[in-house]
C-alpha positions, 0 to 999 in steps of 0.5 A: 500500500502506498505511503499516504497520510490517509494510511496513518489515520487508517492504521490508527483506526485499525489499532482500536479495540472497539469492544473494550468497554473497560477502557471506555469506563476508565476514560469516561471523563476525557471521552466526554470532553473529546466528544463535546469538542468534536461536536463543537468543531463539526458545528463550526465546519457545518456553519462555514459550509452551509452543511447544518443539515448534515451535522454532527456526524458527517464527511466534512471533506465532501463539503469542502472539495468533493473531488478529493477521494480516498486512495482505492487501496486505503478505501478497501482496507478501511471498509474491512476495518469498519465491517460490522461496526455501528452505528452507521454514523460512526462508520461515516466519521471514520471514512470522513477522517481518512478522507480528511487526511487526503484533503489536508495532503492536497493542501486545499484552501479553507478558512484558516481559523477552523480547527482540525475537525476529526482529531478529538473524535479519533482520540475518543475512539482510541480511548475506548471505542465508539458510541451509541446514538439515541436521545443522548450520545452513550459513550459506554460509561457516560452520556452527553446531550447532542444539542444542536448546531447553535448550542455547540457553536457556543460551547467552551473550546477544549483545546488541550488534547495531549494524552497526559492531560487527558489521562489526568482528567480521568478518575472515578467519582463526581469531581469538582476542580478548584484553582488556588488564587491570591493577589499575584495568581489570578484565576487564569494563572493560579498557584495550583489546582485541587480537586474533590472527588466523591466516590462511593460515599467517600471524599478524596481531596487531591492536588496536581503536583510537580510530580505531574500526578494527583496526590492527597492534599489537606488544603480544602479541609484546612481551608474549611477550618480557617487555617489557609490564607490562600483562596480558591475558586471553582473551575470547569474541566477545561480550565483544569486541563489547561493548567495541567498541560501548562505545568507539564510543558514547563516541567518536561518541555513540549511533546 
């Protein structure tokens, strides 16, 4: 088979264990974030090319330049990889991601402010397989609302897609994140972040440390008792992810 960017995407798809439910549960938090980011990006592309009726799971390259086609040998192998997989929309996005690689290699022009549409979805597939589509999107561990083009256009971007960052967001239980702030460390550049996890009626307080992992902390308990001067504010997962990725780059360099 010829060496082509579409083959790289094909090999990523071929390596996925689509039936690994345990992996899906292990990565349910990051998979939900990645699916939401795909829906947002797909909405941007749908709006840019008047393809709102095709949103959300569609072949975006078809709307950008229908003349671009997947190489026949890649398409044949891809059909074998996708055989038996469902739902049909999953197969559509996999074919779309491979064809997108062809489009990028052809250096077709499109609005420069539009992000890569399929990377979040490919990462989600690699972290536990596909989904089931009903009233909600069932990711085998968590369900999220589909919404519509308008609601997804206004969603908060999730741009921190490094595997180490995604791994750090995956944990069991109900999670609340907090940024530690003071006069010299505003919310967008906090001293650190902590999280509180509620799992099986037990509470776990953890801080993301310079060891690049979550470790137990007494900060929140001591704060409640009035023993901490450093304040904190609740933040969403997207802000926690940005902090984790920033610290990781500072300590290890860009990956």
